[in-house]
C-alpha positions as CSV (number, residue, x, y, z in Angstrom):
1,M,56.9,37.9,99.4
2,L,56.3,37.9,96.1
3,S,58.5,38.2,92.7
4,D,58.7,37.2,89.1
5,T,55.0,37.2,88.3
6,H,55.3,37.7,84.7
7,V,51.6,38.3,83.6
8,P,50.0,38.0,81.5
9,L,53.3,36.6,79.4
10,R,53.5,33.2,81.9
11,A,50.0,33.3,83.5
12,K,46.8,35.0,82.3
13,A,46.2,36.0,86.4
14,L,47.5,35.5,89.5
15,P,46.4,32.3,91.5
16,P,43.5,33.2,93.6
17,R,45.5,31.7,96.7
18,V,48.2,34.6,96.0
19,L,45.0,37.0,95.6
20,A,43.4,35.8,98.7
21,E,46.8,35.6,100.8
22,V,47.6,39.3,99.3
23,A,44.3,40.5,100.8
24,A,45.0,39.2,104.4
25,A,48.8,40.5,104.9
26,D,49.7,43.5,106.2
27,A,52.2,44.3,103.7
28,V,52.9,42.6,100.3
29,L,56.5,42.8,99.0
30,H,57.0,42.3,95.3
31,A,60.5,41.8,93.6
32,G,60.0,42.5,90.2
33,D,59.6,41.3,86.9
34,W,55.3,42.3,86.8
35,V,55.5,42.5,83.0
36,D,52.4,44.4,82.9
37,E,51.1,47.7,84.5
38,A,47.4,45.9,85.3
39,T,49.3,43.6,88.3
40,L,50.6,46.7,89.9
41,D,47.6,48.1,89.7
42,L,45.8,44.8,91.1
43,L,47.8,44.6,94.2
44,E,47.8,48.1,94.9
45,E,43.9,47.8,95.4
46,R,44.2,44.7,96.9
47,S,46.9,45.4,99.3
48,R,46.9,47.0,102.7
49,R,50.6,48.2,102.1
50,L,52.2,47.2,98.9
51,I,56.1,47.6,98.6
52,G,57.9,46.8,95.0
53,V,60.7,47.0,93.0
54,W,61.5,46.7,88.9
55,G,62.9,43.9,87.5
56,N,64.6,43.3,84.1
57,N,61.5,42.4,82.1
58,D,59.5,45.4,83.4
59,G,59.2,48.4,80.6
60,P,58.9,52.0,81.0
61,G,55.5,52.6,82.5
62,L,56.5,50.2,85.7
63,R,60.2,51.8,86.0
64,R,58.6,54.9,86.1
65,R,56.1,53.9,89.3
66,L,58.9,51.7,91.2
67,P,61.9,52.1,92.4
68,E,64.9,49.6,91.4
69,V,66.0,48.7,95.3
70,A,63.5,49.3,97.6
71,R,64.7,50.2,101.6
72,F,61.9,49.8,104.3
73,E,61.3,48.9,107.6
74,L,58.8,46.8,109.1
75,G,58.3,45.3,112.7
76,G,61.4,47.0,113.5
77,L,63.5,45.2,111.0
78,R,65.3,47.1,108.2
79,F,64.8,45.6,104.9
80,A,66.2,46.2,101.3
81,M,64.7,44.8,98.0
82,V,65.8,44.3,94.5
83,H,65.5,42.3,91.6
84,E,68.6,40.8,90.8
85,T,71.9,39.8,92.8
86,G,74.1,38.3,90.4
87,P,75.2,34.6,90.4
88,A,74.7,32.1,93.3
89,K,77.7,31.9,94.0
90,G,79.1,34.8,96.6
91,R,75.7,36.0,96.7
92,E,75.7,36.1,100.7
93,E,78.9,38.1,100.7
94,R,78.4,40.3,97.6
95,C,74.7,41.6,99.2
96,E,76.3,42.4,103.2
97,R,78.4,44.5,101.2
98,D,76.2,46.2,98.8
99,F,73.2,46.5,101.5
100,P,75.2,46.9,105.0
101,E,72.2,48.7,106.5
102,A,69.7,45.9,105.9
103,D,68.5,42.6,108.2
104,V,66.5,41.3,105.4
105,L,67.1,41.2,101.4
106,V,64.3,40.2,99.1
107,F,65.2,39.3,95.6
108,G,63.7,37.7,92.7
109,H,65.1,37.0,89.4
110,S,66.0,33.7,89.3
111,H,62.4,31.5,90.0
112,I,64.4,29.5,92.5
113,P,63.4,30.0,96.2
114,W,66.3,31.0,98.5
115,D,66.5,31.2,102.2
116,T,69.9,31.9,103.5
117,V,71.5,34.0,106.4
118,A,75.0,35.8,105.2
119,P,78.1,35.1,108.1
120,G,77.4,38.8,108.9
121,G,73.5,37.8,109.6
122,L,71.7,39.4,106.8
123,R,68.8,37.4,105.8
124,L,68.5,36.9,102.1
125,L,64.9,35.6,101.0
126,N,63.7,34.9,97.0
127,P,60.0,33.9,96.9
128,G,60.5,32.1,93.6
129,S,57.6,32.7,90.9
130,P,53.9,32.0,91.8
131,T,53.2,31.6,88.1
132,D,56.3,30.3,86.4
133,R,58.0,27.4,88.3
134,R,60.8,27.2,85.2
135,R,62.9,23.9,86.5
136,Q,61.5,24.1,90.0
137,P,58.9,21.5,91.2
138,A,55.9,24.0,91.8
139,C,55.6,27.7,91.2
140,T,56.3,29.5,95.2
141,Y,55.8,32.8,97.2
142,L,56.7,33.1,100.6
143,T,54.9,34.4,103.9
144,A,56.7,35.3,107.2
145,T,56.0,37.6,110.5
146,V,57.7,40.4,111.3
147,A,57.3,41.9,114.8
148,D,59.3,43.2,117.7
149,A,62.2,43.2,115.2
150,R,62.2,39.8,114.2
151,L,61.1,37.7,111.3
152,T,59.3,34.4,112.2
153,D,57.5,32.1,110.7
154,V,59.1,31.9,107.0
155,R,57.1,29.6,104.8
156,L,57.7,28.7,101.4
157,V,54.2,27.9,99.9
158,A,53.8,25.8,96.7
159,L,50.8,25.8,94.5
160,L,49.4,23.3,92.8
161,P,49.7,22.9,89.0
162,R,47.2,24.8,87.5
């Protein structure tokens, strides 16, 4: 899971480790703020299945190619993905209200990794950013396993500074 790649504004390219994970994954999820269409093209070429949404920094070309909200199923789980979910305060309850059909919600925007479960059971995941750590100790992305309607092995991967 990726978000907020911001290429070429925050980095000239995606880190090699991210590209290796993309090639190995059954599905790649990108929660917006690609910034350039070349990154979308690259991930489409290298991934078996790419699911993405546009973010607030994505222009008309990306908005034509990607939805604002994606709803899909992987391994028997119902996912939703959106770039922005609003303030951290009240996020779980707000997202359960806005995405009642989802088991897992993937989002981005803040560059702050997030992994919580809302009172009704919705899992909320934000992978952070693999290129722009902002106030975080490291750039990050998430990996996970989805099978038999279960999400397991959710792992936040911290990238070494460039």
